[in-house]
C-alpha positions as CSV (number, residue, x, y, z in Angstrom):
1,M,135.5,80.1,52.8
2,S,134.0,81.5,56.0
3,E,131.8,84.5,56.6
4,L,131.4,86.5,59.7
5,F,128.4,88.7,60.6
6,L,129.6,91.3,63.1
7,V,126.8,92.8,65.1
8,R,127.0,95.7,67.5
9,H,124.8,95.4,70.6
10,G,121.4,97.1,70.8
11,Q,121.0,100.5,72.4
12,A,122.2,100.4,76.0
13,S,121.3,102.7,78.9
14,F,123.2,105.9,78.2
15,G,122.8,108.4,81.0
16,M,121.7,105.7,83.5
17,P,123.7,104.3,86.4
18,D,124.2,101.0,84.6
19,Y,125.0,101.5,81.0
20,D,125.3,97.7,80.4
21,V,121.5,97.2,80.5
22,L,119.7,97.3,77.1
23,S,117.0,99.9,76.7
24,A,113.5,98.9,75.5
25,M,114.6,100.2,72.1
26,G,117.8,98.1,72.2
27,V,115.8,94.9,72.8
28,E,113.4,95.8,69.9
29,Q,116.4,96.5,67.6
30,A,117.8,93.0,68.4
31,R,114.5,91.4,67.7
32,A,114.1,93.3,64.5
33,L,117.5,92.1,63.3
34,G,116.5,88.5,64.1
35,R,113.3,88.9,62.1
36,F,115.3,90.3,59.2
37,F,117.7,87.3,59.2
38,S,114.8,84.9,59.4
39,A,112.8,86.5,56.6
40,R,115.8,86.2,54.3
41,N,116.6,82.6,55.3
42,V,120.1,83.6,56.6
43,V,121.4,80.4,58.3
44,F,124.2,80.6,60.9
45,D,126.4,77.7,61.9
46,H,127.4,79.2,65.2
47,A,127.4,82.4,67.3
48,W,129.8,84.2,69.6
49,S,129.3,87.1,71.9
50,G,131.2,89.0,74.6
51,T,130.3,88.4,78.2
52,L,128.8,91.8,78.9
53,R,125.1,92.0,79.7
54,R,124.4,94.1,76.6
55,H,126.0,91.5,74.4
56,V,124.1,88.5,75.9
57,T,120.8,90.3,75.9
58,T,121.2,91.4,72.3
59,A,121.9,87.8,71.4
60,H,118.8,86.5,73.1
61,G,116.6,89.3,71.6
62,L,118.0,88.4,68.2
63,F,117.3,84.7,68.7
64,E,113.7,85.6,69.8
65,G,113.1,87.5,66.5
66,Y,114.9,84.8,64.5
67,G,112.6,82.2,65.9
68,R,115.2,79.8,67.3
69,A,118.3,79.9,69.5
70,L,121.7,79.3,68.0
71,P,124.7,77.6,69.6
72,L,126.3,80.5,71.5
73,E,129.7,80.8,73.1
74,H,130.9,83.7,75.2
75,T,134.4,85.1,75.3
76,P,135.7,88.2,77.2
77,S,138.0,88.9,74.2
78,L,134.9,90.4,72.5
79,N,134.2,92.8,75.4
80,E,134.4,96.5,74.9
81,Y,137.4,98.7,75.8
82,D,137.0,100.3,79.2
83,F,136.1,103.8,77.8
84,D,135.5,105.3,81.3
85,D,139.1,104.5,82.2
86,L,140.2,105.9,78.8
87,L,138.3,109.1,79.4
88,D,139.8,109.4,82.9
89,S,143.3,109.0,81.4
90,A,142.7,111.4,78.6
91,S,141.4,114.1,81.0
92,G,144.2,113.6,83.5
93,D,141.8,113.2,86.4
94,D,138.4,111.8,87.3
95,G,136.6,114.7,85.5
96,G,136.1,113.1,82.1
97,V,132.7,113.0,80.5
98,K,131.3,109.5,81.2
99,T,128.3,107.5,80.2
100,E,126.4,109.0,83.1
101,A,126.6,112.4,81.3
102,R,123.3,113.6,79.7
103,D,125.0,115.3,76.8
104,R,125.5,112.7,74.1
105,V,127.3,115.1,71.8
106,A,129.9,116.1,74.4
107,Y,130.4,112.4,75.3
108,R,130.9,111.4,71.7
109,N,133.4,114.3,71.0
110,E,135.4,113.5,74.1
111,L,135.4,109.8,73.3
112,K,136.7,110.5,69.8
113,R,139.5,112.7,71.2
114,A,140.5,110.1,73.9
115,F,140.3,107.1,71.5
116,T,142.5,109.0,69.0
117,L,145.0,109.6,71.7
118,L,145.0,105.9,72.5
119,T,145.4,104.7,69.0
120,T,148.2,107.1,68.3
121,R,149.9,105.8,71.6
122,R,149.9,109.2,73.2
123,L,148.4,108.0,76.5
124,E,150.5,106.2,79.1
125,H,148.4,105.5,82.1
126,V,145.6,103.3,80.8
127,A,144.4,99.9,82.0
128,E,144.8,98.4,78.5
129,S,147.2,99.8,76.0
130,W,146.3,100.1,72.3
131,D,148.7,97.4,71.4
132,S,147.1,95.0,74.0
133,F,143.6,95.9,72.9
134,S,144.5,95.5,69.3
135,A,146.0,92.1,70.0
136,R,143.0,91.0,72.0
137,V,140.7,92.0,69.1
138,A,142.9,90.1,66.6
139,G,142.6,87.0,68.8
140,A,138.9,87.3,69.0
141,L,138.7,87.6,65.2
142,A,140.8,84.5,64.8
143,L,138.7,82.6,67.3
144,A,135.5,83.5,65.6
145,R,136.7,82.4,62.2
146,G,139.1,79.7,63.3
147,S,136.7,76.7,63.2
148,K,135.4,75.0,60.1
149,R,132.0,76.6,60.6
150,Q,131.1,78.6,57.5
151,R,128.8,81.4,58.7
152,V,129.3,82.8,62.1
153,L,127.4,85.5,64.0
154,V,129.5,87.7,66.3
155,I,127.9,90.1,68.8
156,S,130.2,92.6,70.4
157,S,130.7,96.4,70.8
158,G,131.6,99.4,68.6
159,G,135.3,99.6,69.7
160,V,135.9,95.9,69.1
161,I,134.1,95.8,65.7
162,G,135.6,99.1,64.5
163,T,139.1,97.7,65.4
164,M,138.3,94.4,63.6
165,M,137.4,96.3,60.5
166,Q,140.5,98.4,60.7
167,Q,142.6,95.3,60.9
168,I,140.7,93.6,58.0
169,L,141.2,96.7,55.8
170,K,144.8,96.9,56.9
171,A,144.2,100.6,57.7
172,P,146.2,102.7,60.1
173,S,145.4,102.2,63.8
174,V,143.7,105.6,64.1
175,A,141.2,104.6,61.4
176,A,139.5,102.4,64.1
177,V,138.2,105.6,65.7
178,D,136.0,106.7,62.8
179,L,135.0,103.2,62.0
180,C,133.9,102.6,65.6
181,L,131.9,105.9,65.9
182,Q,130.0,105.2,62.7
183,L,128.5,102.0,64.0
184,A,124.8,102.1,64.8
185,N,123.3,99.9,67.4
186,T,122.6,96.4,66.0
187,S,124.3,97.4,62.7
188,V,125.8,94.5,60.8
189,C,129.3,94.3,59.1
190,R,129.9,91.3,56.9
191,V,133.4,89.9,56.3
192,R,134.3,87.0,54.0
193,F,137.5,85.0,54.5
194,E,139.2,83.0,51.8
195,E,142.3,81.3,53.2
196,S,143.9,84.0,55.4
197,H,142.6,87.0,53.5
198,G,139.5,88.8,54.8
199,S,137.3,91.1,52.6
200,M,134.6,93.5,53.7
201,V,131.3,92.7,52.1
202,S,129.2,95.3,53.9
203,F,129.7,97.9,56.7
204,N,127.2,99.3,59.2
205,C,124.1,97.9,57.6
206,T,120.9,98.8,59.3
207,A,118.3,97.7,56.8
208,H,116.4,95.9,59.5
209,L,115.6,99.3,61.1
210,D,114.2,100.7,57.9
211,G,110.6,102.0,57.8
212,P,108.5,105.0,58.8
213,E,110.2,105.2,62.2
214,S,113.7,104.4,61.0
215,A,115.2,107.7,62.3
216,A,114.0,107.0,65.9
217,R,115.0,103.3,65.7
218,T,118.6,104.1,64.5
219,T,120.7,104.9,67.6
220,Y,124.4,105.2,68.3
221,L,124.9,105.1,72.1
């Protein structure tokens, strides 16, 4: 039996020129998760992350809170879908609402619409088709659980983790959209595998952010 802890990265820099940089809140979210794991004596055998800066910074912040570094490998198969390209394709030009936009609600609504079009295969001119992305995510999932390591930490992004959960639940492709958009920054999804069968143990857990300031510490973009 193996177990995966799927962690979405900390809050990034929405509305700034480089979204891929964690905000100060994002770094603290990662440290808080590390402290949460350490306080509960959760022991990991290995860790994987994507190669994006927000993935790697989240990993190191988590390790700081955890009190020690873990063996960490990086793979681009855990990198997020290019949502700016998706929004361009869905809008038909370069006028889509991107991460530089200040209106988070408008961005989220447009992303939901565009991601739905992608998962239902109603977009043609995209850099990565839904079938290609889904296959990439399935490969990342197999890579993370493919060794004999029993408990593995995986740090990635909402689109990847939402799609992993959709695959594990054997849900329709479009279910990945809602699963993705529910994921808070540094939320944890636990999946247990026995032989080839995966079961969801928990979804979008943010217990490490609980407390008097939990509303401010729980973010989604």
